[in-house]
C-alpha positions in Angstrom: 142.6 61.0 -23.8 141.0 64.3 -24.4 139.7 64.5 -20.8 143.2 63.6 -19.5 144.8 66.3 -21.7 142.3 68.8 -20.4 143.1 67.9 -16.8 146.8 68.2 -17.4 146.3 71.6 -19.0 144.2 72.7 -16.1 146.9 71.7 -13.6 149.5 73.5 -15.7 147.4 76.7 -15.5 147.1 76.3 -11.7 150.9 75.9 -11.5 151.3 79.2 -13.4 148.8 80.9 -11.1 150.8 79.6 -8.1 153.6 81.8 -9.4 151.5 85.0 -9.4 151.8 85.6 -5.7 155.6 85.3 -6.1 155.6 87.9 -8.9 153.4 90.2 -6.8 156.0 90.2 -4.1 158.9 90.7 -6.6 157.2 93.8 -8.2 157.9 97.0 -6.2 154.8 99.1 -7.1 151.7 98.7 -4.8 148.9 96.2 -5.5 146.4 98.5 -7.2 148.9 100.0 -9.6 150.1 96.5 -10.3 146.6 95.3 -11.3 146.2 98.4 -13.5 149.3 97.6 -15.5 148.6 93.8 -15.6 145.1 94.4 -17.0 146.1 97.2 -19.3 148.9 95.2 -20.9 146.7 92.1 -21.1 144.0 94.1 -22.9 146.4 95.5 -25.4 148.0 92.1 -26.1 144.6 90.5 -26.6 143.5 93.3 -29.0 146.5 92.7 -31.3 146.1 88.9 -30.9 142.5 89.1 -32.0 143.3 91.4 -34.9 146.0 89.0 -36.0 143.5 86.1 -35.9 140.9 88.3 -37.6 138.4 87.9 -34.8 135.2 89.9 -34.9 135.0 92.2 -31.9 131.3 92.9 -32.3 128.9 91.6 -29.7 125.6 92.8 -28.4 125.9 95.8 -26.1 124.3 93.8 -23.3 126.8 91.0 -23.5 129.8 93.4 -23.6 128.5 95.3 -20.5 128.1 92.0 -18.7 131.6 91.0 -19.5 133.0 94.4 -18.5 131.1 94.1 -15.2 132.6 90.7 -14.6 136.0 92.1 -15.4 135.5 94.6 -12.6 135.0 91.7 -10.2 138.3 90.3 -11.4 139.9 93.7 -10.6 138.7 93.6 -7.0 139.7 89.9 -6.7 143.3 90.6 -7.9 143.7 93.8 -5.8 142.7 91.9 -2.7 144.9 88.9 -3.7 148.1 90.9 -4.1 147.3 93.1 -1.1 146.8 89.9 1.0 150.3 88.6 0.0 151.8 92.0 0.9 150.3 92.4 4.4 150.9 88.7 5.3 152.8 86.2 3.2 152.3 84.5 -0.2 151.6 81.2 1.6 148.8 82.7 3.8 147.3 84.4 0.7 147.2 81.2 -1.3 145.8 79.2 1.6 142.8 81.6 2.0 142.2 81.5 -1.8 141.6 77.7 -1.4 138.1 78.4 0.0 137.1 79.3 -3.6 135.6 75.8 -4.1 133.3 76.2 -1.0 132.0 79.5 -2.3 131.5 77.9 -5.8 129.6 74.9 -4.3 127.1 77.4 -2.9 127.0 80.0 -5.7 126.8 77.7 -8.7 123.5 75.9 -7.8 122.1 79.1 -6.3 122.7 81.2 -9.5 121.8 78.2 -11.7 118.6 77.5 -9.7 119.8 73.9 -9.1 119.9 71.7 -6.0 122.9 72.1 -3.8 125.2 69.0 -3.9 126.0 68.0 -0.4 129.2 66.3 -1.6 130.5 69.6 -2.9 129.5 71.4 0.2 131.1 68.7 2.4 134.4 69.0 0.5 134.2 72.8 0.7 133.7 72.5 4.5 136.9 70.4 4.6 138.6 73.4 3.2 137.1 75.6 6.0 138.4 73.1 8.6 141.9 73.4 7.1 141.5 77.1 7.2 140.5 77.0 10.8 143.7 75.1 11.7 145.8 77.6 9.8 144.0 80.5 11.5 144.7 79.1 15.0 148.4 78.9 14.3 148.8 82.0 12.2 146.6 84.6 13.9 149.1 87.4 13.2 148.1 87.1 9.6 144.4 87.6 10.2 144.1 90.7 7.9 145.9 89.0 5.0 143.8 85.9 5.5 140.6 87.9 5.6 141.5 89.7 2.3 142.3 86.3 0.7 138.8 85.0 1.8 137.0 87.9 0.1 139.2 87.5 -2.9 138.3 83.8 -3.1 134.6 84.7 -2.9 134.9 87.1 -5.8 136.9 84.4 -7.8 134.1 81.9 -7.3 131.5 84.5 -8.3 133.1 85.4 -11.6 133.9 81.7 -12.3 130.2 80.9 -12.1 129.3 83.9 -14.3 132.0 82.9 -16.8 130.7 79.4 -17.1 127.7 80.9 -18.8 129.7 83.1 -21.2 131.8 80.2 -22.4 128.7 78.5 -23.9 128.1 81.4 -26.2 131.4 83.2 -27.0 135.1 82.6 -27.9 137.4 82.4 -24.9 139.7 85.2 -26.3 136.7 87.5 -26.8 135.6 86.9 -23.2 139.1 87.5 -21.8 139.5 90.6 -23.9 136.4 92.4 -22.6 136.9 91.1 -19.1 140.5 92.4 -19.0 139.1 95.7 -20.3 136.6 95.8 -17.5 139.2 94.9 -14.9 141.4 97.8 -16.1 138.4 100.2 -16.1 137.5 99.0 -12.6 141.0 99.7 -11.3 141.0 103.2 -12.8 137.6 103.9 -11.2 139.1 102.8 -7.9 142.1 105.2 -8.2 140.5 108.3 -6.7 139.2 106.5 -3.6 142.4 104.6 -3.3 144.7 107.6 -3.6 142.7 109.6 -1.0 142.4 106.9 1.7 145.1 104.3 1.1 148.2 106.1 -0.2 150.6 108.5 1.5 151.5 112.0 0.3 153.3 110.5 -2.7 150.0 109.4 -4.2 149.8 106.8 -6.9 153.0 105.0 -7.8 152.6 104.6 -11.6 156.3 104.5 -12.5 157.5 100.9 -12.4 161.2 100.1 -12.4 162.9 98.3 -15.4 162.8 95.1 -13.3 159.1 95.7 -12.5 158.3 96.0 -16.2 160.0 92.6 -16.8 157.9 90.9 -14.1 154.7 92.7 -15.1 155.3 91.5 -18.7 155.5 87.9 -17.5 152.4 88.5 -15.3 150.4 90.0 -18.2 151.4 87.7 -21.0 151.8 84.3 -19.4 149.8 84.4 -16.1 146.9 86.5 -17.6 146.5 86.3 -21.4 147.6 82.7 -21.8 146.5 81.2 -18.5 143.3 83.1 -18.1 142.2 82.4 -21.8 142.9 78.7 -21.5 141.0 78.6 -18.1 138.0 80.2 -19.7 138.2 77.8 -22.6 138.3 74.8 -20.2 135.1 76.0 -18.6 133.3 74.7 -21.7 134.1 71.2 -20.6 134.3 71.4 -16.8 131.9 72.8 -14.2 132.9 75.9 -12.2 133.1 73.7 -9.1 135.5 71.2 -10.6 137.6 74.0 -12.0 137.8 75.8 -8.7 138.4 72.6 -6.7 141.4 72.0 -8.8 142.5 75.6 -8.4 142.7 74.7 -4.6 146.0 73.0 -5.6 147.4 76.5 -6.2 148.5 76.8 -2.6 150.8 73.8 -2.7 152.4 74.9 -5.9 152.6 78.5 -4.7 154.0 77.5 -1.2 156.7 75.4 -2.7 157.7 78.2 -5.1 157.5 80.8 -2.3 159.9 78.6 -0.1 162.3 78.3 -3.1 162.2 82.1 -3.8 161.9 83.6 -0.3 163.2 80.8 2.1 162.9 81.6 5.8 160.3 84.4 5.3 157.8 81.9 4.0 158.3 79.2 6.6 155.3 78.7 8.9 154.4 76.8 12.0 153.4 73.1 11.6 149.7 73.9 12.0 149.8 75.9 8.7 151.0 72.8 6.8 148.5 70.5 8.6 145.6 72.9 7.6 146.9 73.1 4.0 147.1 69.3 3.8 143.4 69.1 4.9 142.4 71.5 2.2 144.4 69.6 -0.5 142.8 66.3 0.6 139.4 67.7 -0.4 140.8 68.3 -3.9 142.4 64.9 -4.3 139.4 63.0 -2.9 136.8 64.7 -5.1 137.2 62.5 -8.3 137.2 59.2 -6.3 134.2 60.2 -4.1 132.2 61.6 -7.1 132.9 58.4 -9.1 131.7 56.3 -6.1 128.4 58.1 -5.9 127.8 58.0 -9.6 128.3 54.2 -9.6 126.0 53.9 -6.6 123.3 55.9 -8.4 123.7 53.6 -11.5 123.2 50.5 -9.3 120.0 52.0 -7.8 118.6 53.2 -11.1 120.1 51.1 -14.0 117.9 52.9 -16.6 120.0 56.0 -16.1 
């Protein structure tokens, strides 16, 4: 029952993340400023939460720096994620993000010095096939799709890194320092961003009252709660299984986008065919993995 409960919890987290692209479009300030406020509020909330729970903040300097560095990867991932939705659509952004499992199937064994599992690579290639179908029909959104692909790679990278932290530290502690790193990374990007990517108005750091409401939801529910639970689940699931399940985010997000934005989010039939191919890779993994494990047991009963 514990495993089933963890899977249900994981899918609930993915459903919440499917809503983040919607929030990104509902908030009026640009993507970089949005990530700054998201990570700043998340850091403050986590600080008071850990004080309330009387958690010890002290870790070795090396570990803190590693977590802050990982947080900077998260910053880049989120900036590209929200920018992708802005320059294309929420649906295209979420579809590109589904390649996360392919990147993970390559990065996890590479960084862990383990053998690459061809099953995982094969399922990851199914995602690429689905992406190719989408790209053929939605070429107008090439920039947004490209941003989403890079965002997916960064998501896979910090997932693999996080899987190591979870074996040694509390999930709230990890999230706290990583959100701090994400906030610092965004602030460090401000000068370059303001010179090359903003108009004469410069940074837009004054959200509207409605923006604050949506940013609050994004920070508290989609970041502090969802991200902390996701980190905690990594103690029991591999980074690949986690990210393969996260591939369901597009279907949740696309349904939500259609409900919120209607005609704007409707795509050609090829988009939905490609998305279906990607989702098939997610749904087929447990059955195929179980088949190969049983086959291995028949070949080598001692195992």
